[in-house]
C-alpha positions in Angstrom: 121.4 83.3 127.0 124.0 84.3 124.5 125.5 87.3 126.5 128.9 85.4 127.1 128.3 84.6 130.8 130.1 81.2 130.7 133.1 82.4 128.6 133.6 85.6 130.6 133.2 83.6 133.8 136.0 81.1 132.7 138.2 84.0 131.8 137.7 85.9 135.1 138.3 82.7 137.0 141.5 82.1 135.1 142.7 85.6 135.6 141.7 85.9 139.3 142.6 82.4 140.3 139.2 82.3 142.0 137.0 79.1 141.7 134.2 79.3 139.1 130.8 77.8 139.9 128.4 77.5 137.0 125.0 76.8 138.5 123.7 75.1 135.4 126.7 72.8 135.3 126.3 72.1 139.0 122.6 71.2 138.6 123.3 69.0 135.6 126.0 67.1 137.6 123.8 66.7 140.6 120.9 65.3 138.6 123.1 63.4 136.2 121.6 64.8 133.0 121.8 67.7 130.6 119.9 70.9 131.2 117.8 70.1 128.2 116.9 66.7 129.7 116.2 68.2 133.0 113.7 70.7 131.5 112.1 67.9 129.5 111.9 65.5 132.4 111.2 67.6 135.5 110.3 70.9 134.1 111.3 74.5 134.5 109.8 74.9 137.9 111.7 72.1 139.4 114.9 73.2 137.7 114.4 76.6 139.4 114.0 74.8 142.7 117.4 73.1 142.0 118.9 76.4 141.1 117.9 77.9 144.6 119.4 74.8 146.3 122.7 75.2 144.5 122.9 78.9 145.3 122.4 78.2 149.0 125.3 75.8 148.9 127.8 78.5 147.8 130.1 80.0 150.4 129.7 83.8 150.7 133.1 84.0 152.4 135.0 82.4 149.6 135.9 84.8 146.7 134.6 83.2 143.5 133.1 83.6 140.1 129.5 82.5 139.9 127.8 82.0 136.6 124.1 81.6 136.6 121.4 81.0 134.0 119.4 84.0 132.8 116.3 82.7 134.6 117.9 83.0 138.2 116.2 86.4 138.5 112.7 84.9 138.3 112.9 84.1 142.0 113.5 87.1 144.5 115.2 84.8 147.0 117.7 83.8 144.4 118.5 87.6 143.7 118.8 88.2 147.4 121.2 85.3 147.7 123.3 86.5 144.9 123.7 89.8 146.6 124.8 87.9 149.7 127.4 86.2 147.7 128.8 89.4 146.1 128.4 91.9 143.4 125.8 91.0 140.7 127.1 91.6 137.2 124.5 91.5 134.4 125.7 90.9 130.9 123.3 92.0 128.1 123.4 92.2 124.3 121.0 93.5 121.7 118.6 91.2 120.0 120.4 90.8 116.7 123.6 89.8 118.5 121.8 87.5 120.8 120.1 85.7 117.9 123.4 85.4 116.0 125.2 83.9 119.0 122.2 81.6 119.9 122.1 80.3 116.4 125.4 78.5 117.0 123.9 76.5 119.9 121.0 74.1 119.7 120.8 72.8 123.3 118.7 75.7 124.8 115.5 74.2 126.3 113.7 77.5 126.4 114.4 78.2 122.8 113.0 74.9 121.4 110.2 76.8 119.6 109.2 77.5 116.1 110.1 81.2 116.3 113.3 81.6 118.3 113.4 85.4 117.7 110.0 85.8 119.2 110.8 83.6 122.1 114.0 85.5 122.9 112.1 88.8 122.6 109.6 87.4 125.0 112.1 86.3 127.5 113.8 89.7 127.4 110.6 91.6 127.8 109.6 89.3 130.8 113.0 89.6 132.5 114.4 93.0 131.6 113.1 94.8 134.7 114.3 91.9 136.9 117.8 92.1 135.4 117.9 95.8 135.9 116.8 95.5 139.6 119.2 92.7 140.3 122.4 94.2 138.7 125.0 96.1 140.5 126.8 96.4 137.2 125.5 96.0 133.7 127.7 95.4 130.7 126.4 95.4 127.1 128.4 92.7 125.4 127.1 93.3 121.9 130.3 94.7 120.5 132.8 93.5 123.0 135.1 90.5 123.1 135.1 88.2 126.1 138.4 89.7 127.1 137.0 93.2 126.9 134.0 92.2 129.1 136.3 90.5 131.7 138.6 93.6 131.7 135.5 95.9 132.2 134.4 93.8 135.1 137.8 93.8 136.7 138.2 97.6 136.2 134.8 98.4 137.7 135.3 96.0 140.7 138.7 97.3 141.8 138.9 98.8 145.3 137.6 102.3 145.4 135.2 101.8 142.5 131.8 103.3 143.2 129.2 100.8 144.3 126.2 102.3 142.4 124.7 100.6 139.3 126.9 101.1 136.3 126.4 100.3 132.7 129.3 99.8 130.3 128.9 99.8 126.5 131.5 100.2 123.8 131.2 100.3 120.1 
């Protein structure tokens, strides 16, 4: 949350002409309610089930931009599916940047707690290793614009780029 996934995904889709699939939006459309209502009504576990179903529906043969929620890594089968679909790019940001960005949005079901900072820290601690294991490419977006992040992704995914894990940060 707060790393710029949705905005960068829109930019990449626009620039490449590829379709963009936002799994959260797809789930919300399929269930006819917002993510916040989904979490409140059916819970996180059932939401994660829906997330897995949506990923299975995506076509690995069609070049596309796929934007997922940060919790997609909680299920190994989702990570495996993402790798079947293509290169997994993990966007990160430092805690102060995340908190600043997340303060602008109130519809984050996992952050509806008394202490957002502690909750974000807990989520990061819980998921950090999973993000690192899942990522083919990691970009720290803390000091980058959405355009810079999109350009970094395009640059690193050009033919001939090395497939090993890469991390990009800029000041």
